[in-house]
N, C-alpha and C positions, 0 to 999 in steps of 0.2 A: 104083224106082231102087235099085240095089245100093249098100250102104255102101262108102265108099272104103277101100281097103287102106292101112294105115299102115306106112311104112318109116322106121326109125331109121337115118339116114345119118351116118357119122362119117368125117371127114377133116381133118387138120391144115392142109391147103392150102385157104385160104379161097376162092380162085378155082375150084378143082375142086369144092369142096363146093357152091358157088353154081350152077355149071353142071349138076352132077348133080341138084341139087334142082329146078332149072328143067325139065330133061329129064323127070324123073319126074312132076312136077306137071302138066305139059302132057299127060301120058298118063293123068291122072285119079287118081294116087296122092296120099295125104296124106303129106307128108314132114316129119319132125322132124329138123332138121339140127343137129348138135353138133360142135364142133371138137376135142374131146378124148375119149379113151377113158374117162376118169374120169367125165365128164358123162354119157356113154352108160350106164355101169354104174349111176350114180345114177338115171337115168331108168328103166332096166329094173327096178331094185330097188324103186322106188316105184310101178311100174305093176302092175296085176293081170294075170295070165297071159292072153294073147290080145289085149292092148292093141296090141302091135306084131306085124305080120305078117311082117316081115323085118328083119334086122340087116344093113346094107350098110356095109362099112368098108374102109379102106385097110390094107395090110399093114404098111408102115413108117411108124410115128408115134412121136414122142418120148414117153418115159415108159413106154409099153406098146405092144407091137406088136399088130396085128390078130388074130393067132392067140391070144394071151393074152386079149384082149378077148372073143373068141368063146368060149373055154374058160370064162371067168368068167360070161359071159352065159348060157351053157347050164347052169351050176350053178344060176343063179337061175331060169331058165325053160327047162327041157329041150326043150320043143317049139318053140322059136323057131328058124326057119330062118336061116342066115347065109351071106352071100357076101362073100368077100374079093377086093379088086381091088388089083393092084400094078403099078407101072411096071417092076418088075424081073421080067422074064419067067422068069428062072431061079429065082425065089423060090417057085415053085409047091409045091416039096417042103416049104417052111416054112409052108404054109397048110393043114396037114392037119386042122385042127379044123372048117373051114368045110364047108358042103354043096356050095359051088361056088367055084372059083377062076377069076378072069378077069384076064388080063394087060391093063393099060391101053392101051398103044400098039398091041397086036396084035388088038384087038377093036373092033368098030364100036358106035356107040350102039344100033343096031338089035339087035345081039347081046346087049348089056346088058339092054335092055328085054325081050327074049324070055326070058332067064334069070330075070329078076325075075318075069315073068308065070308061068313054070313053078313057081318056088319058092312064090309066094303061093297059087297054085292047089292045090299039093300040100298046103299047110297047111290048106286049106279043109275037110278031111275031118271026120268026126264029132268033136264037141267032147268031150274027155275031162275028167273032173273032176281037175284038177291042183291039189294043195294048194299054197298060197303057200309060198315058201321060209321056212325057219325063220329066226328072228331071228339065230341063230348063223351060218347060211350067208350071210345078207345082210350081216352085219357083216364076215365073213371076206372076202367078195368085194370089199367096199368098202375095207376096211382095207389090203389088199395092193395096192390100185390106186395 
């Protein structure tokens, strides 16, 4: 049996976070759901590289938008694939840091699942020895959160 892929899911809307978590869990993914970008950064900073197979987040969140979250997450773990989802379809130009941008209302759950499947499959390649982030990089990413 293959180990489950782990997705770090971030959204400030509790209902959307719950629905997205349920959708992904019913497809066999392990989901770590957090309501704030700060909690997501802490989880990434505390995890060894490879713990998370995908960062899935909303674009518009209070305190830090999804683009900034992805930027800081990739400073900590450069190999972590990221997908930003937004209800603002015209915001795709503001989601330039993510590997995939998906508009909320204009895409189906099936499309979300397919994009997730492709991103985690792409990550599955040969494991590279990635040194853990330096303490300075970790503190910088968390301090500016």
